[in-house]
N, C-alpha and C positions, 0 to 999 in steps of 0.2 A: 163613489169617487167623482169629483167634479171634472169637467173637461179641462179646466186649467191644470189640475193635478195630473190628469191623464197626459196632457201636453208635456208637462215637465218630465214625467216618467218616460214617455216615448223619446223625448230628446236625449235623455241620459242613456237610453239604450244605444243610441248612435254615437254619442260623444260625451264622455264623462266629465271633461273639463274644457273650458274655453279660454282663449287668449283675448279675443276681441269680440264684442257682441253689441247688439242694439235692441233696446226696448222701444219700439216705434210708437207705442201708446202706453205710457207708464201708469196711467189710471191711479189705482190705490197702492201700487208698488209691489204686488205679488210677483210679477215676472221680473222686475228689476232686482228684487231681493233674491230670487232664484238665480239670476245671472251672476250677481255678486258672489253668492255662496259658491258657485261653480266656476269662478274665474281664477286663473292662475295669478300668483302674486304680482307678476310683471304685466298683467293684462289690464284691460280697460272696458268699461261698460258705458255706452252712450244712451241716454234716456230722453225721449221726446214726448211732449204733450202740449196741446194748445191752451190748456187751462192751468193757471197758476196754482189753483187749489190741488190739482193732481200732483204737481211737482212738489209742493209743500208736504202733502200726505206721504208721497214716496220717500222724500228725504227723511221724514220722521220715522217711517217704517224701516228704513235702511241705516239709521243712525248708528246702531251697534256694529254694523259691518262696514261703515262708511270710512273709506280711505279716500280723501279728496283727490288724490292723484289717480285713483282708480275709477272714478265716476264723474261723468259730465252730464249736466242737464241742459236741455234746450226747450224753452217755451216757444215751440214752433210746430207747425204741421209736419207729420211724417213725410209729406210730399216734398219736403225741402231737405231731406236727409243728405243728399249729395252736396248741398250748399254749406252744411254745417260740419260734416265729417271731414277731417283733414285728409288730403289726397294720399298721404303716406299710409293710410289705413285701407285704401281701395284694394280690393282683391285679397284682403287679409281677414275679413270678418267671418267668424265661425257660424254665427247664428243671428237672425233677425226675427224678433217676435212681434206679432200684431194681435192684440186682444181688442176687437172692434166694438162699436156701439157707443153707449153713453157711460159717463163716470158712475160706477156703482155707488149708491147711497146719495147721489146728488139730487137736490130738489129740482134742478133744471134739466129735464130730459130732452130739451130741444138742442142742446149742444151735444152732438154725437159725430162719429166719423162719417165721412161722405164718400160715396162710391167714386167720385171723380178724383179726390185726393188720395184715396186708398190705391186706386189703379196706378196713379202717378208714382206713388211710393213703391208699389210692387215692381213697376218697370225699372226702378233704380237698384233694386236688390242685386241683380246680376253684375252691376258695376262694383258693388261693395263686397259681395261674398267671395270667399276663396273657393276653389274647385271642391265640390263635395259639401260645401256649406249648406245650412238648413234655414228655411223660412217657415215659421209656424204662423198660421192664420186661424184665429178663432172668431167666428162670425155668429151673430144672433139675429135670425130672420123672424123673430116673434113680433116685430113691429114693421110698419110699412117701409121706413127708410132702411132698416136692417135687412128686410127681404130683398129690396132692390140692390143693396150692396152685395149681398150673398150671390144673387143671380149674376151680377157683373163680374164678381170674382170667379165664379164657376166658368163663365164664358172666357175670361182671361186665361185661366188655367188650361182649359181645353185647347187653346190656341198655342200653348207654349211648347217649345222644342228643347228648351234649355234645362228643364226640370223633370225629375221623376217624382211622382207624388203619391201619398196615401191620404185617405179620407176617413174620418171617424165621426159618427153621429148615431143617435137613437132612431132607427128607421121606423119604429113603432109610434113615434110622436110627430105630429105635424108641426112644422116650423121649429123643430128642435135645433139647438145650437150645433154648429158644425166646425170641426177642426180639420184643417189641411196641413200636412207636413210636406214641404217641397224641398227636394235635394237637388242642388245645382250639379249637373253632370260634370264629371271630371274630364 
């Protein structure tokens, strides 16, 4: 089972269906499709990515589930979530998902998430999440930038008092991907 699949499985254990959610890094659309599949009919999914190709790929992947009233795309950094999410959704978001690193399958591995913008985005989550809401963060420390980002996130998590978290990774592998599930305290 991939960590993305494990992430989806762990989220469903805590909440079967969502009203409002955010895919902070839509990439190839796996998390966006998961969110759409598990969103109530009157709900909404917000998807962010800095790369137009990621948005186009995600739109194509989600075309069969696509209800334009249920899905909004923003070609913008996840660090700007609060600038794009309408204020009426603040404190109502059930889930925010981050799948960090570079766009899988992309020829350009230099475009990837940055620790600075990821930390800014994580700081915004508590403004958007409802009490008990979940933030999932999947990080890939197998390359220099990913390792720095992972270490910054670990430091950020260890300083938090707003969240209870769990951590999942293969302890037998050096630089294995890591999944954190953070639950905003009620």
